[in-house]
N, C-alpha and C positions, 0 to 999 in steps of 0.2 A: 504493499500499499504506499508507504513512504521510502521511494527509492532515490537514488542519487539525482535523478532528473526531475523531482518534484519540488526542489527547494528553489523555485523561481519567485520573483516578486509578486505575481499574481496568486501563487499558492500560499505565500507568507502573509497575506493580508489583503488581497484584492488588487483593484486597480491602482497604479501609482500616478495620481494626478499631481502634476507640478505646477505651481504658480510662482510667479516672480515675487520676491519679497517687497518690492516698491514698483511704482509707476515708472516707466522709462520716460525720457524727455520727448519723444514723439508721441507718447500716449497723453502726456500732460497737455502738450500743445493742440492735439485734436480735441481733448476735453475743454480747453479754453475756448477753442473755435465754436464748438457746440453750444456752449453757454453764451457766448456772444451772439450766436444765431438766434437763440431762444429770446435773449433780450431784444434783439431787433424785432423779431415777430411780436412780441408783447407790445412794443411801441407802436408798431403798425396798427394792430388791433385796437389798441387804445386811442390812437389818432383818428381812425376810421370810424369808431363808435361814439366818440365824445360828442356831447350835446354842445350847440353853439352857446357860447358864454358861460360855460359851467366846467368844473374840473372833473367831475364824475360822469361815467358812461350810463349808469343805471343797471350795469350787469356787475354783480357782487364779485365774481371770480376775476373778471378782467380788472376791476378796480383793486382787488387784493394783489394780483400779479403786477401791476403798475406800481402801486405805493408801498406794499409790505413785503413784497418778495425780494430778497437781497439780489442786486445785479452782480455780474461777474467782477466787475471793477471794485466793488465794495467789499468783497469777501477776502478773508485772510486765507493764506496758502493752506493752513491747518484745515479750514472748513472746506476748501475746494477739493482737496485730495484725500480726505478721510471723512468717515461718517460715524455716527454714534453707534455703539455696540455694547450692551450691558455686560456681555461675557468676556469682553476683552480686559486686558490688565489696566489700561488707562482709559477705558470706555471709549476707545477709538478703534477703528478698523479701516484699513486701506480700502479706498473706494473700488479698486478693481477686483477685489475679493467678493463684493456683493453681486447677486444674481442681477442679470440685466442692467449692468451699471451704465451702459452707454445709452439706453433707452429711459431711464428714470431720472427724477431730478431729486438730489440730495441736499439741497441748499438750506432747508430749514432743519434746525436741531431741535430736540425736545426742549420743553419749557425749563428754565433755570439750569441749562447746561452750557 
């Protein structure tokens, strides 16, 4: 049952998934470009839906994104490249370890963090 050929990595614990310990500079650059694109899209939506002579659009989500959602230029690098994780040592986890990290927004941290 346990021969000399059974001591492979798959037999010793399943698949071996490797993740880089940190984001590479090209990954960081593409992340910043995606965040800037989102900021531009929010601005376009806000300008197109803004009522004449008023600061609000009447749409809660658009107003929230425009006024309360942090912009890429306003964020600290710590918040750009990591996210909250209650199981991690410093309650931070590198962003690229999160599932679907290129498709979701991680700009808002939990309250009091």
